[in-house]
C-alpha positions as CSV (number, residue, x, y, z in Angstrom):
1,M,46.8,-88.8,-19.7
2,N,45.7,-91.2,-17.0
3,N,42.3,-90.8,-15.3
4,K,43.8,-89.8,-11.9
5,L,45.7,-86.9,-13.4
6,W,42.7,-85.7,-15.4
7,T,40.4,-85.8,-12.3
8,T,42.9,-83.7,-10.3
9,W,43.3,-81.1,-13.0
10,T,39.5,-80.8,-13.4
11,L,38.8,-80.3,-9.7
12,A,41.4,-77.6,-9.5
13,L,39.9,-75.7,-12.4
14,L,36.4,-75.9,-10.9
15,S,37.6,-74.7,-7.6
16,T,39.1,-71.5,-9.1
17,F,35.9,-70.7,-11.1
18,T,33.7,-71.1,-8.0
19,S,35.9,-68.8,-6.0
20,Q,35.6,-66.1,-8.7
21,L,31.8,-66.4,-8.8
22,S,31.5,-66.1,-5.0
23,T,33.6,-62.8,-5.1
24,S,31.6,-61.3,-8.0
25,F,28.1,-61.8,-6.6
26,A,28.5,-61.1,-2.8
27,Q,25.2,-59.7,-1.3
28,G,26.4,-58.1,1.9
29,S,24.7,-58.2,5.3
30,L,21.2,-59.7,5.4
31,A,20.3,-57.7,8.6
32,P,17.1,-55.5,8.2
33,P,17.8,-51.7,7.8
34,G,15.5,-50.5,10.6
35,A,11.9,-49.4,11.0
36,P,10.2,-47.7,7.9
37,A,10.3,-43.9,7.9
38,P,7.8,-41.4,6.3
39,T,8.6,-40.5,2.7
40,M,5.9,-37.8,2.2
41,K,5.8,-34.2,3.5
42,S,3.4,-33.4,6.3
43,L,0.5,-30.9,5.9
44,V,2.4,-28.4,8.1
45,Q,5.4,-28.6,5.7
46,I,3.1,-28.2,2.6
47,E,1.1,-25.2,4.1
48,P,3.0,-23.8,7.1
49,R,0.3,-21.2,7.8
50,T,-2.8,-21.0,9.9
51,P,-6.1,-21.0,8.0
52,I,-8.9,-18.5,8.8
53,S,-12.3,-19.9,7.8
54,S,-14.8,-17.9,9.9
55,L,-15.2,-14.5,11.6
56,P,-14.6,-13.0,14.0
57,F,-11.0,-14.2,14.3
58,S,-8.4,-13.1,16.8
59,I,-4.6,-13.4,16.0
60,T,-2.6,-13.6,19.3
61,N,0.5,-15.5,18.2
62,A,3.2,-14.6,15.7
63,G,3.1,-16.4,12.4
64,A,1.4,-16.5,9.0
65,Y,-2.3,-16.6,8.4
66,Y,-4.5,-16.9,5.4
67,L,-8.2,-16.9,4.3
68,T,-9.7,-20.0,2.9
69,T,-12.8,-18.3,1.3
70,N,-14.8,-15.1,1.3
71,L,-15.9,-14.4,4.9
72,V,-18.8,-12.4,6.3
73,G,-18.5,-10.8,9.8
74,V,-20.9,-10.7,12.7
75,T,-22.6,-7.7,14.3
76,N,-20.6,-5.7,16.9
77,A,-17.3,-7.4,16.3
78,N,-14.2,-6.6,14.2
79,G,-13.6,-9.1,11.4
80,I,-10.0,-9.9,12.2
81,T,-8.3,-8.5,15.3
82,I,-4.4,-8.5,15.4
83,S,-3.0,-8.6,18.9
84,A,0.6,-9.7,18.3
85,S,3.7,-8.7,16.4
86,H,5.4,-10.5,13.5
87,I,2.3,-11.3,11.6
88,T,1.6,-11.9,7.9
89,L,-2.0,-12.0,7.0
90,D,-2.7,-13.0,3.4
91,L,-6.3,-12.6,2.3
92,N,-5.4,-15.0,-0.5
93,G,-7.5,-13.2,-3.1
94,F,-10.7,-13.5,-0.9
95,A,-12.9,-10.8,0.7
96,L,-13.7,-9.8,4.3
97,L,-17.3,-8.5,4.2
98,A,-19.4,-6.8,6.8
99,V,-22.9,-7.8,7.8
100,P,-25.1,-6.1,5.3
101,G,-26.7,-3.0,6.8
102,S,-24.7,-3.0,10.0
103,T,-24.2,0.4,11.6
104,A,-21.8,-0.9,14.4
105,I,-18.5,1.0,14.4
106,Q,-16.3,-2.1,13.6
107,S,-13.4,-2.6,11.2
108,G,-12.6,-5.4,8.8
109,I,-9.0,-5.7,10.2
110,Y,-8.1,-4.0,13.4
111,V,-4.7,-3.8,15.0
112,A,-5.3,-3.7,18.8
113,G,-2.1,-2.2,20.1
114,T,1.5,-1.0,19.6
115,Y,2.6,-4.1,17.6
116,T,5.3,-4.2,14.9
117,N,6.3,-6.1,11.8
118,L,2.8,-6.7,10.3
119,T,1.9,-7.4,6.7
120,V,-1.6,-7.5,5.3
121,R,-2.0,-8.2,1.6
122,N,-3.9,-9.5,-1.4
123,G,-7.6,-9.3,-1.1
124,T,-10.7,-7.1,-0.5
125,V,-12.1,-5.5,2.7
126,S,-15.6,-4.0,2.1
127,G,-18.8,-2.8,3.7
128,W,-17.6,-2.2,7.3
129,F,-19.1,0.7,9.1
130,G,-15.8,1.5,10.7
131,S,-12.5,1.2,8.7
132,G,-11.4,-1.4,6.3
133,V,-7.9,-1.8,7.8
134,D,-7.3,0.2,11.0
135,A,-3.6,0.0,12.1
136,Y,-3.9,3.5,13.7
137,S,-6.6,3.8,16.3
138,G,-5.6,1.0,18.7
139,G,-2.0,2.3,19.3
140,A,1.2,3.4,17.6
141,S,1.7,0.3,15.5
142,R,5.1,0.3,13.6
143,N,6.4,-1.3,10.4
144,V,3.1,-2.2,9.0
145,A,3.0,-3.1,5.2
146,I,-0.4,-3.0,3.4
147,E,-0.1,-4.4,-0.1
148,R,-2.5,-5.0,-3.0
149,L,-5.7,-4.5,-1.1
150,T,-9.0,-3.2,-2.4
151,V,-10.9,-1.4,0.3
152,S,-14.4,-0.1,-0.4
153,A,-17.6,1.2,1.2
154,N,-16.1,1.4,4.7
155,L,-18.4,4.3,5.6
156,A,-17.5,5.7,9.0
157,G,-13.7,5.5,9.0
158,Y,-10.8,5.0,6.7
159,G,-10.3,2.6,3.9
160,I,-6.7,2.1,5.2
161,A,-5.1,3.8,8.2
162,V,-1.4,3.4,9.2
163,Q,1.1,4.8,11.7
164,A,4.8,5.7,11.5
165,G,7.3,3.5,9.7
166,S,4.6,1.9,7.5
167,A,4.0,1.5,3.8
168,V,0.8,1.3,1.8
169,R,1.5,0.0,-1.7
170,D,-0.6,-0.7,-4.8
171,C,-3.9,-0.4,-3.0
172,L,-7.3,0.8,-4.2
173,A,-9.7,2.8,-2.0
174,Q,-13.2,3.7,-3.1
175,N,-16.4,4.9,-1.4
176,N,-14.9,5.0,2.1
177,A,-15.1,8.1,4.3
178,T,-11.4,8.9,3.8
179,G,-9.6,6.7,1.4
180,I,-6.1,6.4,3.0
181,L,-4.7,8.0,6.2
182,A,-0.9,7.9,6.7
183,Y,1.2,9.2,9.6
184,G,4.9,9.0,9.0
185,A,4.4,6.5,6.2
186,L,5.0,5.8,2.5
187,V,2.0,5.6,0.2
188,S,2.9,4.6,-3.4
189,G,1.1,3.4,-6.4
190,C,-2.4,3.7,-4.9
191,A,-5.7,5.0,-6.2
192,A,-8.4,6.7,-4.2
193,R,-11.7,7.5,-5.8
194,D,-15.2,8.5,-4.8
195,N,-14.4,8.6,-1.1
196,T,-16.8,10.9,0.7
197,E,-14.1,13.0,2.3
198,V,-10.3,13.1,1.4
199,G,-8.8,10.7,-1.0
200,I,-5.3,10.5,0.7
201,E,-4.5,12.3,3.9
202,A,-0.7,12.4,4.6
203,H,1.0,13.6,7.8
204,D,4.8,13.6,7.8
205,S,4.6,11.1,5.0
206,Q,5.5,10.6,1.3
207,V,2.8,10.1,-1.3
208,R,4.3,9.0,-4.7
209,G,2.8,7.9,-7.9
210,C,-0.8,7.9,-6.7
211,R,-4.1,8.9,-8.3
212,T,-7.0,10.6,-6.6
213,E,-10.2,11.3,-8.4
214,A,-13.8,12.5,-7.7
215,N,-13.4,12.5,-3.9
216,G,-15.8,14.5,-1.7
217,G,-13.1,16.6,-0.2
218,D,-9.4,17.2,-1.3
219,G,-7.7,14.8,-3.5
220,I,-4.6,14.8,-1.4
221,A,-4.3,16.7,2.0
222,A,-0.6,17.1,2.9
223,Y,0.7,18.1,6.3
224,S,4.5,18.4,6.4
225,S,4.6,15.8,3.6
226,A,6.0,15.2,0.1
227,V,3.6,14.6,-2.8
228,L,5.4,13.5,-5.9
229,D,4.3,12.5,-9.4
230,C,0.6,12.1,-8.5
231,F,-2.7,12.8,-10.3
232,A,-5.5,14.8,-8.5
233,L,-8.5,15.0,-10.8
234,S,-12.1,16.3,-10.4
235,N,-12.1,16.4,-6.6
236,R,-14.8,18.4,-4.9
237,T,-12.5,20.9,-3.2
238,D,-8.7,21.2,-3.8
239,G,-6.6,18.9,-5.9
240,I,-3.7,19.1,-3.4
241,Y,-4.2,20.9,-0.1
242,L,-1.2,22.0,2.1
243,G,-2.3,22.3,5.7
244,A,1.1,22.4,7.5
245,S,4.6,23.7,6.8
246,G,7.6,21.9,5.2
247,C,5.8,20.2,2.2
248,Q,7.3,19.3,-1.2
249,I,4.8,19.3,-4.0
250,I,6.7,18.3,-7.1
251,G,5.7,16.9,-10.5
252,N,2.0,16.5,-10.0
253,I,-1.0,16.9,-12.4
254,C,-4.0,18.7,-10.9
255,S,-7.0,19.0,-13.3
256,G,-10.7,19.8,-13.0
257,N,-10.7,20.2,-9.2
258,N,-13.1,22.2,-7.1
259,T,-16.2,20.6,-8.7
260,A,-18.2,22.2,-5.9
261,G,-17.4,25.7,-7.3
262,A,-16.2,27.1,-4.0
263,A,-14.1,30.3,-4.1
264,A,-11.3,28.7,-2.1
265,G,-10.9,25.5,-4.1
266,S,-7.8,25.2,-6.3
267,G,-5.5,22.9,-8.1
268,I,-2.9,23.5,-5.3
269,Y,-4.1,25.4,-2.2
270,V,-1.6,26.6,0.4
271,D,-3.4,27.5,3.6
272,F,-2.4,30.5,5.8
273,F,-0.6,28.4,8.5
274,S,1.4,26.5,5.9
275,S,4.8,27.9,5.1
276,H,8.3,26.8,4.0
277,N,6.9,24.7,1.2
278,R,8.4,23.9,-2.2
279,I,6.0,23.8,-5.1
280,E,7.7,22.9,-8.3
281,A,7.1,21.5,-11.8
282,N,3.4,20.9,-11.4
283,H,0.9,21.1,-14.2
284,L,-2.5,22.6,-13.3
285,T,-5.4,22.9,-15.7
286,A,-9.1,23.5,-15.8
287,N,-9.6,23.8,-12.1
288,T,-12.7,25.8,-11.3
289,S,-10.9,28.3,-9.1
290,A,-7.2,29.2,-9.4
291,G,-4.5,26.9,-10.4
292,I,-2.3,27.7,-7.4
293,T,-3.5,29.7,-4.4
294,I,-1.2,31.0,-1.7
295,V,-3.2,32.4,1.2
296,T,-2.2,35.6,2.8
297,G,-0.1,34.8,5.9
298,S,1.6,31.9,4.3
299,T,5.3,32.9,3.8
300,N,8.7,31.5,2.8
301,N,7.3,29.3,0.1
302,F,9.3,28.5,-3.0
303,I,7.2,28.4,-6.2
304,V,9.0,27.6,-9.5
305,Q,8.7,25.9,-12.9
306,N,4.9,25.3,-12.7
307,T,2.8,25.3,-15.9
308,V,-0.8,26.6,-15.3
309,S,-3.5,26.9,-17.9
310,G,-7.2,27.4,-18.3
311,N,-8.3,27.7,-14.7
312,G,-11.5,29.4,-13.9
313,L,-10.5,32.3,-11.6
314,G,-7.0,32.9,-12.9
315,N,-4.0,30.6,-13.2
316,Y,-2.1,32.1,-10.2
317,G,-3.8,33.9,-7.4
318,T,-1.9,36.8,-5.8
319,I,1.3,35.5,-4.3
320,P,1.7,37.3,-1.0
321,A,4.9,39.1,0.0
322,G,7.5,37.0,1.8
323,N,7.5,34.2,-0.8
324,A,10.1,33.3,-3.4
325,F,8.9,32.5,-6.9
326,G,10.1,32.4,-10.5
327,P,8.7,35.0,-12.9
328,I,5.3,34.3,-14.2
329,V,5.5,34.2,-18.0
330,T,2.3,34.9,-19.9
331,A,3.7,35.5,-23.4
332,T,3.5,32.9,-26.1
333,G,6.3,32.0,-28.5
334,M,9.9,31.1,-27.9
335,I,10.8,30.6,-24.3
336,T,13.9,32.7,-23.4
337,N,13.3,33.2,-19.7
338,N,15.4,31.7,-16.9
339,G,14.9,28.1,-15.8
340,W,12.9,29.1,-12.6
341,A,10.0,30.6,-14.5
342,N,6.4,29.7,-13.9
343,F,4.1,29.8,-17.0
344,S,0.5,31.0,-17.3
345,Y,-1.1,30.4,-20.7
């Protein structure tokens, strides 16, 4: 092969190889991609709530708020005042504390009008001379949820007070005036102890699965309300008091009530202006007065399937005419009576 032919062939081969390399390792455009952009989340994205770090504090805009630490109030001012709808207030496990020794009628949390869609949860409200959480006095607030609060030593008002369409869930109320006040609300899974007046006061409400103990008045005072599956123990007057018509009192345990020894105190006490109530399947023991008392003048009540034992002044007081009740069985041994029977043993 002559040198000219060899040179031609070699150049052709190198040309092909260089073309393939150029295709395989192309780098694209060298133009810059644009200005740098943030790659980290902002503080608002990480914690999209408003912190509360001192008292008094006023909430006037919808949104979510949270405590950053335990907070102590100032004299003559509510701790946190809510003046807007659509609020979530998370105490974040911290406490709202009153000024020690203050006698000003102020509340730890006060709802100042007819606002709706409010949630308060997860912390302690203690020592206020008014109420712990007052969502009642300022106006007919609606759709208020109070969850997982401990309210204590609020001495001149309520531990918690709510209006219609509200719910109080899994709260503890101790050493207040009245533990929990509910109008048109649901109270569930709560405990009320050592309050100077009533443990739970319910108007047109449902009280379910709660425990009241050693309160200075009634354990539960029901006005046209349902009280279901609750404990009422060692309260100073009645375990459950019925003060208005149309109540359902079902499946409760009332024991050791009327620690004051009053003639009128009972496990369940139906006052003379309270009629058309259903009292069913309750267990009443060791109350100082009667297990169940129906006051003369209270009529059209339905009393069935209760078990009443060991009460100081008789298990059943006299049931006035005009009420419907199952037979009261006092005999021991095999039960052969109908399913509506009440038992006294």
